[in-house]
C-alpha positions as CSV (number, residue, x, y, z in Angstrom):
1,M,39.7,54.6,64.9
2,D,36.2,53.5,66.1
3,L,35.9,49.7,66.6
4,K,33.6,47.7,68.5
5,D,32.6,44.1,69.1
6,G,31.7,42.5,66.0
7,D,33.4,44.7,63.4
8,L,35.2,43.1,60.4
9,V,39.0,44.2,60.3
10,V,41.5,43.1,57.6
11,T,45.3,42.9,59.1
12,L,47.9,45.3,57.7
13,P,51.4,44.5,56.4
14,K,52.7,45.7,59.9
15,V,51.7,42.1,61.2
16,E,54.1,40.3,59.3
17,N,57.0,42.3,61.2
18,I,55.8,40.4,64.7
19,R,58.2,37.5,64.9
20,V,56.1,35.6,67.0
21,L,53.3,35.8,65.0
22,S,54.7,36.0,61.3
23,T,54.0,32.4,60.3
24,Q,50.8,32.5,61.1
25,L,49.4,36.1,60.3
26,K,49.7,37.7,57.1
27,E,48.5,41.0,55.5
28,G,45.1,40.9,54.4
29,M,43.5,38.3,56.6
30,V,40.0,39.1,57.6
31,G,38.9,38.8,61.2
32,V,36.2,39.8,64.0
33,I,36.7,42.3,67.0
34,C,35.9,40.5,69.8
35,Q,37.2,42.3,72.8
36,S,38.4,46.1,73.0
37,S,41.0,46.1,75.7
38,P,42.5,49.0,77.6
39,S,45.5,51.4,75.9
40,F,48.7,50.1,76.0
41,D,50.9,53.2,76.0
42,R,48.2,55.4,74.5
43,V,47.6,52.8,71.6
44,R,44.3,50.8,72.0
45,V,44.7,46.8,71.9
46,Y,41.7,44.8,70.3
47,A,41.3,41.1,70.6
48,V,41.0,39.9,66.9
49,A,39.4,36.3,65.9
50,I,41.1,35.4,63.0
51,E,40.7,31.9,61.6
52,G,39.8,30.2,65.2
53,Q,42.2,32.0,67.0
54,I,42.2,35.3,69.3
55,Y,45.2,37.7,68.3
56,Y,45.8,40.6,70.5
57,L,46.6,43.1,67.7
58,F,47.5,47.3,68.2
59,E,44.9,49.6,66.6
60,D,47.6,50.5,64.1
61,E,48.0,46.7,62.6
62,I,44.6,46.6,61.5
63,I,41.7,48.4,59.6
64,K,38.2,48.5,59.6
65,L,36.7,46.3,56.8
66,E,33.8,48.6,55.5
67,E,32.5,52.0,56.9
68,E,29.2,51.7,57.6
69,C,26.4,53.2,55.1
């Protein structure tokens, strides 16, 4: 997945399995990529701003809201 700063993303059902965040993050929440971090165990990590909070999510926990035309 090719995400960059400013891209809109939607959380996937997998975020509801994160124990620490299970009460805060739900499937279908919209956020903005604010930083792309290096890979962790070969999976890219992104800083995502959702409802005024920054969450660090793996690329398999989010999906791009829209593809460019």
